Structures are given as structure tokens and as C-alpha cells.
N, C-alpha and C positions, 0 to 999 in steps of 0.2 A: 395608530403607532407603526414606525417603520420597520419594515420586517429585516432588514438589512442590521439593524440597532438589536432586533430580539435575536437573531441569528449569532453575532457578535457575543452576547450575554450570555447564549446557550453554551456557545465555543469555551468561555471562560469555566463555567459550571461543570462542563464534562472534562475538561482538561486541567480544571484546578491552578491555573497560573495564566496571569496575563501574555507571559513570553510562549509557553507553549500553544495558547491560542490563538495568539496572534501568527505562528508560524503554520498552525494547522489550517487557517483562515486566508494566509497570506495576504496578509495585510501587515502593515508597520505595526510595532508594539504601541506608538504615539498614537497612529489612526485608530487603535482598537480600544485603547484607554478613553481617546475623545468621543468615539462611539457610545461608549458604555455612560460616559458621564451626561451626554446629552438625553440617552435613556433614564438617567435616573433624574434629571431635571423633568424631563416630559412625565414620571410618573409621580415627581414630589416628593423621593425617599431615597436613601441610599440601598442600594442593592448589596452592596459588600461590604466588609469590614477587612479593611487593607491593614495588614498587620506586617511584621518580619518574617513570619511563616508562612505569607500567600493570603490571596483572598478567600474570605468565608461568607458564605450567604449571610446576609440579616433574615428578619422575619417577612421584609417585604421581598426581598429576593425569592425566598423559599415559595411565598406565596403567588409569585410571579412565574415560575419555571413552568407549571403545568399547563398555565393558559398561553405561554410563550410558544410552548413546543405546539399546542392545538392550533393557534394561528399561522404558523410556518406550515404543518400540515397542509390548513384549508388554502393557504398561499398554492402552494403545490398543487393541489387537486384542481384549484381553479388553472393553474398554468395547463396542466394537462387536459382539460377539456377544451381549451383554445386550441391547444395541439391538434389534439383528435378531429378538431373541426376544419383546422387545415391540413387534416390529410397526411401529416407528416413530410411535407414539400418543406418547412422550415422549422426551425429548433436547435436544440441542442441537448446530448445528452453529457453528464457529468458522470466521469469514472476517475476511481483510484485503483491504482494498481502499483503492487510492490516493484520495486526497481529491476531486481531480477526474473520477474514475469514479464516485464514489456517487450523485449524481443521476441521472446517465444511463451508465452501463444498470442499474448494480447495486441500484436501488431498485426498478427494474419487476421484475427477476429475484427480488430478495427477498420483495416483495411477492406474486407468481405463486408461489412456493415456500410462505409460508405460509398462501394460500388453500387448496393444495393437501395441507399438513402443518400444520392449525392447532396441534398438540401440540408441534411442535418449535420450539424458542428460537433464535434467530439473533443470535448475538453478534460485531458487527461491530467489528473494529478499524482504527484509522487509522493506519498507519506513515507515517514521515516521506518516502520515496522510494522508488522500485523495487527499490533494493539492499537496503533495511529492509525490505519486503516479503518478497522472496526469502530473507533470511535468518530471517524469523519462520515462512515455511512449512518451511523447513528443519530450524528448531530444533522443530518440533511446537507452538511457540505458538498457531498456527492449523493447520487442515488444509486450507483453500482459500485462495488469493488472486487477486484480480481486480485485472489490473494492463495497461501498456500489453505488446506481446508480446515477451518477453525472446530476443535470439538464440539462446542454446545454453545455458540451464543446467545444468550438470551435477547430476545425481541426481533431477530434478524433468521432471515430464510437464508439456507445456504444450498446452490445447484452444483452437484460434481458436475466439473468441467476437465476432467482428464488428469492427466499427471505428467511433470516435468522431469525428464533424467538428469543429473548432474554427475557428471565425469572430471577425473584430475586433469589438471592443466600443469605440465614441469616446463622448465625454462628449456632455450633450445639445445640441442645437444645431448639432452636428457637421457641415458638408457635405461630400458624398462626390462627387467629380468624375466618377468611374466606378465603376460596380459590374459585375463583382466588382472589390474595391479590389487594386489593384498591390501586391505587398509593400514595394516601393519607396516607395510613397505611403504606406502603413501605419506603416513607420518614420522618417517624417518628425514623427510624432507622437512625443510623449516618453513614456514606455511606464512601465505600473506591470505590475512582472514578480515572479515568485518567484524566491528565490534559484536559484544555480547550482546542477545537480545535481538539480533537481526534474523530473519528467516536460514537463510544458507549458513550463519555460524551455528545456531542450533542443531541443524541437519548436521555439520561435520564433528560438534562436541558430542552429540547423541551416538554417531558412528564410532568415531575413537574409544568413546564410553565399552561399547558392545565390543569392540576388539581389543579392550584391555590394553591399549595404549596409551603414550602420553602424547603430548601435543605443544612441539615448540614453536612458538609464534616469533615469526623475522620482523612481519611488519602486520599492524592492525588500523587500518583507515577505514571511516564511512565515506571516503570517495571512491565509488565504486567504479567508476568510470577510469581510477588510477591501477586497477587490479589487475588485468592485463597486461597493462603496460610494464608494471611491476615485474612481474613474471618475466615476461619477453626481455626484462633487462637483468634477469638473473639473481633477482631477490628472494626469490623460495617458489615454493608451489601452491597450487589453490585448487579448489573446486568451482565450478562454474556450469553453467546450463548447457546442454550440448551442442546447441545453436551456436553460443558463444565462443564455446570450443571450437569448433569447425572455423569460424572467421580467424580465432587465435592462429589456429594452425597452420593458414596460410600465410601467415607472417611469421613462422618459425617456431612456433611452442610446440610442445608435443604432448598432445589429448589421447589419453586414455582409459577406456572403461574400468570402473572399479567393481571389486570384488567384495563384499554383495554389492549389488548395485544400489546406488542412493537414487532415492525416486521421493519427488513432492507431491504430493497429491494435491489439485488446485481446485478452488472454488469461487463460482460466482455468487457473489452476496449483494442482498439488498433488504432493506426494512420488511418488516411485517404488514403491509399495507399495499395498495393501489401502485401499479407504477406508471409513470408517465406513458403515452403511445411511444417515445421515442426511446424509454428505457426497455421497454415491452418490445419492441423491435429489435433489440441489441439482443436479448435476453432469448428471441426467436430464431437468433441464427444457427443453420444446421450444425455447427461446430458444436452448439451447446447444448442440443439437444440429448 
């Protein structure tokens, strides 16, 4: 059986729809559907009942799932053995990272890894949110994930990897009556936010609830690259990682710490199984010990 088709099949199983599976697998939906159909022809049975409510596993599909997962694990183990023989001079490590953790701290980790292992390619995927990242790790789409620290993800190993401080970012010319800025003072501003369910939005919503304040949303966008330009243009305020705030401040935005501090614990996450040599080398970076 073609391992790629098995991965695609498992992605549909884990994501629940062909659309979400295609996005998580970085393939077009027609390409994903074709791969599933080819696998169905290969096994001689329909694997999904396709209804208006989405795909559901047939009896044949349910029977295939555990064996498909085992095949994928065995192939990964074989690849790891070859990587080990090559002494980490070639190969790749598959890494997913929340968008708000890429600039800090993931960029520094990846740069340090590349300096130590210049022959190893890093493939960096961008999940939509923490749940999407955990799904990508579980599915084997990536081997490692950099995320906010999850509570207790079944079947995954979580390594603490420090914390990220978030600060307030205000439009150019904004006056700050006191610093650090109380959260109640921050949310008097109209806010530029990411959609509900994203990591930074959850942190903001929880902080606002603790401050017993209201949140007035000026702009809600999934386009994270637009957030700093929107603040610079005067659309509202936001919270961003301190490293991002430093860059935005050089462009004229007003960066200020909050009271209480907004801190996001960070973790490096992988499945509860042996890592490939490349992934193990990444895990062994001094910054992650």
C-alpha cells in the first residue's frame, strides 16, 4: 500500500472532513479525494460513507485505521534507522509551530539547529490553532510541535520549553497614563484580535474576564500578518509577543507591558514513540533542555 495514501486516509479520519484534512495535509481537496479513491480501489472497499453531514467510516474503514497507523509508524521507524546510519548529515525534521511562536522562540531554535546540523532541512508547517497542531502531531504529518503548553494531551509527550511574554501594542502617538498598563486600561481601546479559539485570543479573553472588563472588538482577523499594520494605521490596540512588539515599536507603535503580565507557557510536543535521529537532535538543543 502507498504510505502517502494511508496518511491521507488517516488525516480524513482525524480531521473529520475532506476540506480540513486537505488543509492540514497541504494538498488540494481534489488531490486528497483522488488519493482516498485510489486507496479504496486498492483495498476493494469503500472506506467512507460520504453524506451531506460529512464522511463517516465504513466497517472496512474502521478495520483499516489501526493497521494504517502501524504501517505509518513502521515506515517512520525505517526512515529513522536510515537517518541514524547517515549520521544526521542529510534528512529533514518536520516541525509545526503556532504562528505567534515562530518569531520568538522558534526562529532562534531553528537557527541554532541549522548551525549545528547544516545538512538537515527543517520543514515548518503553520497550524491554524493549538488543536490543529496537536492533530498534526498525532497524525504524523509533523514529528514535533511548538505550541502553548497543553493540559494533558493523550498519547503525546510534552516538554516544557520556557514561556513567552505578551505585551500591549497601541497605535502611534498613544499616551499611556501608567506603566505597566492595567488590563482594564488596555481594553478601553478598540481591539484588533484574532478569531476565537486561537491561542492569543484565548489569552486575551481570559485576561479580560479576570479583569472583569469588556472587550470591544474593532477588527477580527485570521490574517496575523495584518495585525501590526492595522495597529500602526490606528485601527486599534492588540497584544503581541514582546519580540514582535520591539519591531513594531521601531515603526512607531507604542509597546507597553501589562499588569498583570500576560505569559504563555511554551512546550515542545511529540508522539509517545521514539523520535527520528533528526527530531531527537532538535529536542536535544541546549535551549530546550
